[in-house]
C-alpha positions as CSV (number, residue, x, y, z in Angstrom):
1,M,16.1,-9.4,136.1
2,N,13.9,-9.2,139.2
3,R,11.0,-7.0,140.0
4,K,13.0,-4.5,142.0
5,K,15.4,-4.0,139.2
6,I,12.6,-3.5,136.7
7,Y,11.1,-0.8,138.9
8,A,14.5,0.8,139.5
9,G,15.2,1.0,135.8
10,L,11.8,2.6,135.1
11,V,12.1,5.0,137.9
12,G,15.4,6.0,136.4
13,L,13.7,6.6,133.1
14,L,11.1,8.8,134.8
15,L,13.8,10.8,136.5
16,L,15.6,11.1,133.2
17,S,12.4,12.3,131.6
18,A,12.0,14.9,134.3
19,G,15.5,16.1,133.6
20,V,14.7,16.3,130.0
21,A,11.5,18.2,130.8
22,I,13.5,20.9,132.6
23,G,15.8,21.1,129.6
24,A,12.8,21.4,127.4
25,I,12.5,25.1,128.5
26,S,15.6,25.9,126.5
27,N,15.7,23.0,124.0
28,G,12.3,23.3,122.5
29,D,9.4,21.0,121.7
30,K,11.5,17.9,120.8
31,D,12.8,17.4,124.3
32,F,9.3,18.1,125.7
33,D,7.9,15.3,123.4
34,I,10.6,12.9,124.7
35,S,9.8,13.6,128.4
36,K,6.1,13.4,127.8
37,N,6.2,10.0,126.1
38,L,8.6,8.6,128.7
39,E,6.2,9.6,131.4
40,I,3.3,8.1,129.5
41,F,5.3,4.8,129.0
42,F,6.1,4.6,132.7
43,N,2.5,5.3,133.8
44,I,1.2,2.6,131.4
45,F,3.6,0.1,132.8
46,R,2.9,1.0,136.5
47,R,-0.9,1.0,136.2
48,T,-1.0,-2.3,134.2
49,N,1.3,-4.0,136.6
50,A,-0.8,-2.8,139.6
51,M,-4.3,-3.3,138.2
52,Y,-4.3,-6.1,135.5
53,V,-6.6,-9.0,136.4
54,D,-3.7,-11.5,136.3
55,E,-0.2,-10.8,137.6
56,P,1.9,-9.8,134.6
57,D,5.5,-10.6,134.0
58,P,7.3,-7.3,134.1
59,E,10.5,-8.6,132.4
60,R,8.5,-10.0,129.5
61,M,6.6,-6.7,129.2
62,L,9.8,-4.7,129.1
63,Q,11.3,-7.0,126.5
64,K,8.2,-6.7,124.3
65,A,8.1,-2.9,124.7
66,A,11.7,-2.6,123.7
67,D,11.3,-4.9,120.8
68,A,8.3,-3.0,119.5
69,M,10.0,0.4,120.0
70,L,12.9,-0.6,117.8
71,S,11.0,-2.7,115.2
72,D,10.3,0.2,112.8
73,L,14.0,1.1,112.5
74,D,16.1,-1.6,110.8
75,P,16.6,-5.4,111.3
76,Y,19.8,-5.0,113.2
77,T,18.9,-2.5,115.9
78,E,17.7,-4.5,118.9
79,Y,17.6,-4.8,122.6
80,M,19.6,-7.7,124.1
81,S,19.0,-9.0,127.6
82,E,21.9,-10.1,129.8
83,K,21.6,-13.7,128.5
84,E,21.4,-12.7,124.9
85,M,24.4,-10.5,125.4
86,E,26.4,-13.5,126.6
87,E,25.5,-15.4,123.4
88,F,26.4,-12.3,121.3
89,E,29.9,-12.2,122.9
90,V,30.4,-15.8,122.0
91,I,29.5,-15.1,118.4
92,T,31.8,-12.0,118.1
93,T,34.8,-13.4,119.9
94,G,34.4,-17.1,119.0
95,K,35.5,-18.0,122.5
96,Y,33.8,-19.5,125.6
97,G,34.7,-21.7,128.5
98,G,33.6,-25.3,127.8
99,T,34.4,-28.7,126.3
100,G,34.4,-28.1,122.6
101,S,31.5,-30.1,121.2
102,L,28.1,-29.7,119.6
103,I,25.1,-31.5,121.0
104,R,21.6,-32.3,119.8
105,K,18.4,-34.0,120.9
106,D,18.4,-37.7,120.1
107,A,15.3,-38.9,118.2
108,N,15.6,-42.4,119.6
109,S,16.0,-41.7,123.4
110,D,15.3,-39.2,126.2
111,Y,18.9,-38.1,126.3
112,I,21.0,-35.5,124.5
113,R,23.6,-36.9,122.1
114,I,27.1,-35.6,121.1
115,A,26.6,-34.4,117.5
116,E,30.2,-33.3,116.8
117,V,33.5,-33.0,118.7
118,Y,36.0,-30.3,117.9
119,E,39.4,-31.5,117.0
120,G,41.9,-30.9,119.8
121,S,39.1,-30.0,122.3
122,P,38.7,-31.2,125.9
123,A,35.9,-33.4,124.7
124,Q,38.2,-35.2,122.2
125,K,41.0,-35.5,124.8
126,A,38.5,-37.2,127.1
127,G,37.6,-39.7,124.5
128,L,34.1,-38.5,123.6
129,I,33.0,-39.2,120.0
130,S,30.0,-38.3,117.9
131,G,27.0,-40.4,118.9
132,D,27.8,-40.7,122.7
133,L,24.7,-40.1,124.9
134,I,25.0,-37.7,127.9
135,I,23.4,-39.6,130.8
136,S,24.3,-37.3,133.7
137,I,26.5,-34.3,134.6
138,D,27.9,-33.9,138.1
139,G,25.4,-36.5,139.4
140,E,22.3,-34.9,137.9
141,D,20.4,-37.1,135.6
142,M,19.9,-35.5,132.2
143,K,17.0,-37.7,131.1
144,G,14.5,-35.4,129.4
145,A,16.7,-32.4,129.6
146,D,16.8,-30.0,126.7
147,T,20.0,-28.9,124.9
148,E,20.1,-25.5,126.7
149,K,20.2,-27.2,130.1
150,V,22.9,-29.7,129.1
151,S,24.9,-26.9,127.3
152,N,24.8,-24.7,130.4
153,A,26.0,-27.6,132.6
154,M,28.9,-28.3,130.2
155,R,30.0,-24.7,130.0
156,G,31.9,-22.9,132.8
157,E,35.0,-21.2,133.9
158,P,38.2,-22.5,132.1
159,G,40.2,-24.7,134.4
160,S,37.1,-26.1,136.3
161,S,36.2,-29.7,135.9
162,Y,33.0,-31.8,135.8
163,K,32.1,-35.4,135.7
164,V,29.9,-36.7,132.9
165,V,28.4,-40.2,132.5
166,I,28.2,-41.1,128.9
167,Q,26.7,-44.1,127.1
168,S,29.3,-45.1,124.5
169,L,28.2,-45.3,120.9
170,R,30.7,-48.0,120.3
171,D,29.7,-50.6,122.9
172,G,26.6,-49.2,124.6
173,Q,28.3,-49.2,128.0
174,Q,28.1,-46.4,130.4
175,R,31.3,-44.8,131.8
176,T,32.2,-41.8,133.8
177,V,34.6,-39.2,132.3
178,T,36.1,-36.2,134.0
179,I,36.5,-33.3,131.7
180,K,38.5,-30.1,132.4
181,R,37.0,-27.1,130.8
182,E,39.2,-24.9,128.6
183,R,38.9,-21.6,126.8
184,I,37.4,-22.8,123.6
185,S,38.3,-20.8,120.5
186,M,36.3,-21.7,117.5
187,S,38.5,-21.1,114.5
188,S,36.9,-19.3,111.6
189,V,39.2,-21.2,109.2
190,P,38.0,-24.8,109.4
191,Y,40.0,-25.8,106.3
192,Y,42.8,-24.7,104.0
193,G,44.8,-26.6,101.4
194,I,45.8,-27.1,97.8
195,V,42.7,-27.8,95.5
196,S,44.6,-28.1,92.2
197,E,48.1,-27.6,90.9
198,G,49.4,-24.3,92.2
199,V,45.9,-23.2,93.5
200,G,45.5,-22.7,97.2
201,Y,42.1,-22.5,99.0
202,I,41.0,-21.0,102.4
203,R,37.5,-21.3,103.8
204,L,36.6,-18.4,106.2
205,E,33.4,-19.0,108.0
206,G,33.2,-15.8,110.1
207,F,35.0,-12.7,111.3
208,S,35.3,-13.4,115.0
209,E,38.1,-12.1,117.1
210,G,41.5,-13.4,115.9
211,C,40.3,-14.8,112.6
212,S,42.8,-12.7,110.6
213,K,45.6,-14.4,112.5
214,D,44.2,-17.8,111.6
215,F,43.8,-16.7,108.0
216,K,47.4,-15.3,107.9
217,N,48.7,-18.6,109.3
218,A,46.9,-20.6,106.6
219,L,48.1,-18.3,103.9
220,T,51.7,-18.4,105.1
221,K,51.6,-22.2,105.1
222,L,50.2,-22.3,101.6
223,Q,52.9,-19.9,100.4
224,K,55.5,-22.4,101.7
225,Q,53.9,-24.9,99.4
226,N,54.5,-22.6,96.4
227,I,50.9,-21.7,95.5
228,Q,50.6,-19.5,92.5
229,S,47.1,-18.3,93.2
230,L,44.4,-18.4,96.0
231,I,40.7,-19.0,96.3
232,I,39.1,-17.2,99.3
233,D,35.8,-18.8,100.2
234,L,33.4,-16.4,101.9
235,R,30.1,-18.2,101.0
236,N,27.6,-18.3,103.9
237,N,29.9,-16.1,105.9
238,G,27.6,-13.7,107.8
239,G,30.4,-11.3,108.8
240,G,31.5,-10.1,112.2
241,L,34.2,-7.7,113.4
242,L,35.3,-4.9,111.1
243,Q,38.9,-4.8,112.2
244,E,39.3,-8.4,111.3
245,A,38.2,-7.7,107.8
246,I,40.7,-4.8,107.5
247,D,43.5,-7.1,108.8
248,I,42.8,-9.7,106.2
249,L,42.8,-7.0,103.4
250,D,46.2,-6.0,104.9
251,L,47.6,-9.2,103.5
252,F,46.9,-8.4,99.9
253,V,46.9,-4.6,99.3
254,P,49.6,-1.9,99.8
255,K,50.0,-0.3,103.2
256,G,47.9,2.8,103.7
257,T,45.2,1.8,101.2
258,E,41.7,3.0,102.1
259,V,39.5,-0.1,102.2
260,V,36.3,1.1,103.9
261,S,34.8,4.2,105.5
262,T,31.8,4.8,107.7
263,K,29.3,7.7,107.6
264,G,26.7,8.3,110.3
265,R,24.4,10.9,111.7
266,N,27.0,12.0,114.3
267,S,30.4,13.2,113.2
268,E,32.3,10.8,115.4
269,E,30.9,7.9,113.3
270,N,32.6,9.3,110.2
271,R,35.8,7.3,109.9
272,V,38.2,6.2,107.2
273,Y,40.0,2.8,107.6
274,K,43.3,2.1,105.9
275,T,45.5,-0.9,105.8
276,R,48.3,-0.7,108.4
277,N,51.0,-3.2,107.3
278,E,52.9,-4.2,104.2
279,P,51.1,-7.1,102.5
280,I,52.6,-10.6,102.5
281,A,51.0,-11.5,99.2
282,P,50.7,-8.3,97.2
283,N,50.6,-9.9,93.7
284,L,49.0,-13.3,94.4
285,P,46.1,-13.7,92.0
286,L,42.8,-14.0,94.0
287,A,39.4,-15.4,93.4
288,V,36.7,-14.8,96.0
289,L,33.7,-17.0,96.3
290,V,30.4,-15.4,97.6
291,N,26.7,-16.1,97.7
292,S,23.5,-14.4,99.0
293,A,24.5,-15.4,102.6
294,S,27.8,-13.5,102.4
295,A,27.2,-10.4,104.5
296,S,28.7,-7.5,106.4
297,S,32.5,-8.0,106.9
298,S,32.5,-10.5,104.0
299,E,31.1,-7.8,101.8
300,I,33.7,-5.3,102.9
301,V,36.5,-7.7,102.0
302,T,34.8,-8.7,98.7
303,G,33.9,-5.2,97.8
304,A,37.3,-3.7,98.6
305,L,39.1,-6.3,96.6
306,Q,36.7,-5.8,93.7
307,D,37.0,-1.9,93.8
308,L,40.8,-2.1,94.0
309,D,40.8,-4.6,91.1
310,R,42.7,-7.0,93.3
311,A,40.5,-10.1,92.9
312,V,37.9,-11.6,90.6
313,I,34.6,-12.2,92.4
314,I,32.7,-15.5,91.6
315,G,29.3,-16.6,92.6
316,H,26.1,-14.7,93.5
317,R,25.3,-11.2,94.6
318,T,25.9,-10.8,98.3
319,F,23.4,-10.2,101.1
320,G,23.7,-6.4,101.2
321,K,24.3,-5.6,104.9
322,G,26.2,-2.3,105.0
323,L,25.0,-1.0,108.4
324,V,27.3,-0.4,111.3
325,Q,26.2,-1.5,114.8
326,S,27.5,-0.4,118.2
327,T,26.5,-1.8,121.5
328,R,25.7,0.4,124.5
329,G,24.8,-0.7,128.0
330,V,21.3,0.2,129.3
331,G,21.6,-1.3,132.7
332,Y,21.6,-4.6,134.6
333,G,23.7,-6.4,132.1
334,S,21.4,-5.5,129.2
335,Y,22.5,-3.7,126.0
336,I,21.1,-2.1,122.9
337,K,22.7,-2.9,119.6
338,I,22.1,0.2,117.6
339,T,22.9,1.1,114.0
340,T,25.0,4.2,114.0
341,A,26.5,4.4,110.4
342,K,26.8,2.9,107.0
343,Y,29.7,1.2,105.3
344,Y,31.2,2.6,102.1
345,I,33.9,0.8,100.0
346,P,36.7,2.4,98.0
347,S,34.6,3.2,94.8
348,G,32.3,5.2,97.1
349,R,29.3,2.9,96.9
350,C,27.4,1.7,99.9
351,I,26.9,-2.1,100.2
352,Q,23.6,-1.7,102.1
353,A,20.5,-3.0,100.3
354,L,18.3,0.0,99.5
355,D,15.3,-2.1,100.6
356,Y,16.1,-4.5,103.5
357,T,12.5,-5.4,104.1
358,H,11.7,-7.1,100.8
359,R,14.1,-10.0,100.0
360,N,14.0,-13.1,97.8
361,E,13.2,-16.4,99.4
362,D,17.0,-17.2,99.7
363,G,17.6,-13.9,101.6
364,S,19.2,-12.2,98.6
365,V,18.4,-8.6,97.6
366,G,15.1,-8.2,95.8
367,H,14.6,-6.3,92.5
368,I,15.8,-2.7,92.5
369,P,14.5,-0.3,89.9
370,D,17.2,1.1,87.6
371,S,16.3,4.6,88.6
372,L,17.6,3.9,92.1
373,I,20.9,2.4,91.0
374,T,24.1,4.5,90.8
375,E,27.1,3.6,88.7
376,Y,30.6,3.7,90.1
377,T,34.0,2.7,88.8
378,T,36.8,0.6,90.2
379,R,40.5,1.7,90.2
380,N,40.9,0.4,86.7
381,G,37.7,2.0,85.5
382,R,35.5,-1.0,85.5
383,K,31.8,-0.2,86.1
384,V,30.2,-1.4,89.3
385,Y,26.9,-0.5,90.9
386,D,25.2,0.1,94.3
387,G,21.7,-0.9,95.2
388,G,22.6,-3.8,97.6
389,G,25.5,-6.1,98.1
390,I,28.4,-7.0,95.8
391,A,27.6,-8.3,92.3
392,P,30.1,-11.0,91.1
393,D,32.4,-10.6,88.1
394,I,31.5,-14.1,87.1
395,K,28.0,-15.3,88.0
396,T,27.6,-19.0,88.6
397,E,24.7,-21.3,89.2
398,G,26.2,-22.7,92.3
399,R,24.4,-25.2,94.6
400,P,20.7,-24.7,94.7
401,F,19.1,-24.3,98.1
402,P,18.0,-27.8,99.4
403,S,14.5,-29.0,98.6
404,K,12.0,-29.2,101.4
405,F,12.4,-33.0,101.4
406,T,16.1,-32.7,101.9
407,Y,15.7,-30.0,104.5
408,S,13.2,-32.2,106.4
409,V,15.5,-35.2,106.6
410,V,18.4,-33.0,107.7
411,A,16.5,-30.8,110.2
412,R,14.9,-33.8,111.9
413,G,18.3,-35.3,112.5
414,Y,17.8,-38.4,110.3
415,V,21.0,-37.7,108.3
416,D,23.1,-37.3,111.4
417,D,21.5,-40.4,113.0
418,F,22.3,-42.4,109.9
419,A,25.9,-41.1,109.9
420,I,26.3,-42.1,113.5
421,E,25.0,-45.6,112.8
422,Y,27.5,-45.8,109.9
423,F,30.3,-44.6,112.2
424,K,29.4,-47.2,114.8
425,K,29.5,-50.1,112.2
426,H,32.7,-48.9,110.4
427,P,35.4,-48.2,113.0
428,E,38.1,-47.7,110.3
429,P,38.2,-44.1,109.1
430,V,36.7,-43.5,105.6
431,P,38.8,-41.3,103.2
432,V,38.1,-37.6,103.2
433,N,36.8,-37.7,99.7
434,F,34.4,-40.5,100.7
435,S,31.4,-41.0,98.4
436,L,28.3,-43.0,99.4
437,S,27.5,-46.0,97.2
438,D,24.0,-46.5,95.8
439,E,23.6,-49.6,98.0
440,E,24.4,-47.5,101.1
441,Y,22.0,-44.8,99.9
442,N,19.3,-47.4,99.6
443,L,20.0,-48.3,103.3
444,F,19.3,-44.7,104.2
445,G,16.0,-44.9,102.3
446,A,15.1,-48.0,104.4
447,Y,16.3,-46.2,107.6
448,I,13.8,-43.3,107.1
449,A,11.0,-45.5,105.7
450,D,9.0,-45.3,109.0
451,K,10.2,-41.9,110.1
452,K,7.9,-38.8,110.3
453,L,8.3,-36.4,107.4
454,D,5.8,-33.5,107.7
455,F,6.5,-30.7,105.3
456,E,4.6,-28.8,102.6
457,T,6.2,-28.0,99.3
458,A,5.8,-24.7,97.5
459,S,3.7,-26.6,94.9
460,E,1.4,-27.9,97.6
461,Q,1.1,-24.4,99.1
462,A,0.2,-23.0,95.6
463,L,-2.4,-25.7,95.1
464,K,-4.1,-24.8,98.4
465,E,-4.4,-21.2,97.2
466,L,-5.7,-22.4,93.9
467,L,-8.3,-24.6,95.6
468,K,-9.5,-21.6,97.7
469,A,-9.7,-19.5,94.6
470,T,-11.7,-22.0,92.5
471,K,-14.2,-22.5,95.4
472,K,-14.6,-18.7,95.8
473,E,-15.1,-18.2,92.1
474,R,-17.3,-21.3,91.8
475,Y,-15.1,-23.2,89.3
476,Y,-14.2,-26.0,91.8
477,D,-17.0,-28.5,90.8
478,Q,-16.0,-28.3,87.2
479,I,-12.3,-29.1,87.7
480,S,-12.2,-30.9,91.1
481,S,-11.2,-34.2,89.6
482,E,-8.2,-32.7,87.8
483,L,-7.2,-30.9,91.0
484,T,-7.4,-34.2,93.0
485,K,-5.1,-35.8,90.5
486,I,-2.6,-33.0,90.9
487,E,-2.9,-33.2,94.7
488,D,-2.1,-37.0,94.6
489,V,1.0,-36.3,92.5
490,L,2.3,-33.7,94.9
491,K,1.8,-35.6,98.2
492,V,4.9,-36.7,99.9
493,N,6.3,-39.8,98.2
494,R,9.4,-41.0,99.9
495,E,10.6,-43.3,97.1
496,R,10.0,-40.6,94.5
497,D,11.7,-37.9,96.5
498,L,14.6,-40.0,97.5
499,E,15.4,-40.5,93.8
500,L,14.5,-37.0,92.7
501,Y,16.7,-35.4,95.3
502,K,19.3,-38.1,95.5
503,D,22.4,-36.0,94.7
504,E,21.8,-33.4,97.4
505,V,20.7,-35.9,100.0
506,K,23.8,-38.0,99.4
507,R,26.0,-34.9,99.7
508,Y,24.6,-34.2,103.2
509,I,25.0,-37.8,104.2
510,E,28.6,-37.9,102.9
511,E,29.6,-34.8,104.7
512,A,28.0,-36.0,108.0
513,I,29.8,-39.3,107.8
514,V,33.2,-37.7,107.1
515,T,32.7,-35.3,110.0
516,C,32.5,-38.2,112.4
517,Y,36.0,-39.3,111.4
518,H,37.8,-36.1,110.2
519,Y,36.0,-33.3,112.1
520,A,35.1,-29.9,110.5
521,A,38.2,-29.8,108.3
522,G,37.2,-33.1,106.7
523,R,33.6,-32.0,106.1
524,V,34.8,-28.9,104.2
525,E,37.4,-30.8,102.2
526,N,34.8,-33.5,101.3
527,S,32.3,-30.8,100.1
528,L,34.9,-29.5,97.6
529,K,35.0,-32.7,95.5
530,D,31.8,-31.7,93.6
531,D,31.9,-27.9,94.1
532,N,31.3,-26.3,90.7
533,E,32.2,-22.8,91.9
534,V,35.5,-24.0,93.2
535,K,36.1,-25.7,89.8
536,E,35.2,-22.4,88.1
537,A,37.7,-20.5,90.2
538,V,40.4,-23.0,89.6
539,K,39.8,-22.8,85.8
540,L,40.0,-19.0,85.9
541,L,43.1,-18.9,88.1
542,Q,44.9,-21.3,85.9
543,N,44.2,-19.1,82.9
544,K,46.2,-16.0,83.7
545,P,45.3,-14.0,80.5
546,E,41.6,-14.4,81.2
547,Y,42.1,-13.4,84.8
548,D,44.0,-10.3,83.8
549,R,41.4,-9.4,81.1
550,I,38.5,-9.4,83.6
551,L,40.3,-7.1,85.9
552,Q,41.2,-4.7,83.1
553,E,37.9,-4.8,81.1
554,Q,36.2,-1.4,81.4
555,D,33.1,-2.0,79.3
556,T,31.4,-4.6,81.5
557,E,27.7,-5.4,81.7
558,R,25.6,-4.4,84.6
559,K,25.7,-7.3,87.0
560,L,22.7,-6.5,89.3
């Protein structure tokens, strides 16, 4: 956005404020306050831009002003620049013009590396594999370029082509490849299959445009394999488009069933959404897996199936995002994404967390006093509660969040780098259920022996606070030796942490290695081999009397 556009926009605001001021004669003090504050805002901007000792950046000033103006509302109402809007559209549609690959900075060179290739993508068709280095694009050397620059060069209009020089992971040789960009559609269903006798499984990772068709296609294929029940995995699914959620519910509940409604300040936001088609699996027993990162449309699907007694919910209480956003243009390709209503599921409860500012470390809803919680009932009379998110019918331990040690080796790319080295040395594909041997895990330990691992555990952070307190209260001299011993124990110890967090580190390595050979579908399938929540769902679905009992039981405990 250039300087002229900034001024034009602000002049427009001032003219608007003048118009409001005229209307204030008949509309009262509220409109006068709006016009007054708009004029003050414009004058602050104009005088600062003209008189400040250094030349300010008007676009940055406007961005900060907009962000500050909206910060006191809710976490989801925000201003989006033209560039941010483009990324938002990719997220909601799941489509873009490009080559179908993920890239990342390589720790061992000055070039960007291919991290993952999508199955069936132009990148795969051109022979690119995980681990290839991107040397140049259309003749421009990419040495020292960041991922944003490389990504922008690889994206473009579908049908257009570009030449990329890559350094092959396999033989280290450079070669030139011509890649024709396509309309890339990132499927929200990376994997579906049979996980046990008669039990189908579908992983849904988002609610982008068209995901319900992918889901229906997966369900239809599983039905042809005579599944007797189905697991729907919505863990870590942050939501997306409302209509896609309704279209998925279409598959399981009778036509014309109310599944969600919205209520807002303006009457046009008050809507009721019902299923539109006859279901293709009206009686198929369902188990839905959720966790604290299941949000928005995930919670609509989960909550509707729970309120209609159509599925047993397994896992952890969901995130609690029940606010509806609409986007409106504000000029020059920029938009405001603004909360206009709240979601309500069939029992009448709202899934929005009552307090969205204070959450647990994992992002889940914090403690809510009983006095603020209202009881509702499902279609069969089971007790359910509001207050934030959807509480599961069966609460499980699930996978803990990774330790800071594990997070560090993954975030720094050491796991991916090791997987790529493994891929290079083992050209024959590993099985999808691949498990890393102890000997191979020890090789990983040797691989990171000299790598940088800077992180601070929660225990170290707590010790720092304790040290401050003891010095302030003058106890430090008396207990300093004991505190030093504790500090020595807590310091990063690679060998200790590699053994202590062995199971979770191995799991990340196994999934990264399998991805190199079997793409995203292989990664998901590999992750299921030691997934306790999937095993819990299988156990329940293969015990029909227990499944029916849970859906009929009316005297249930509070699950918040």
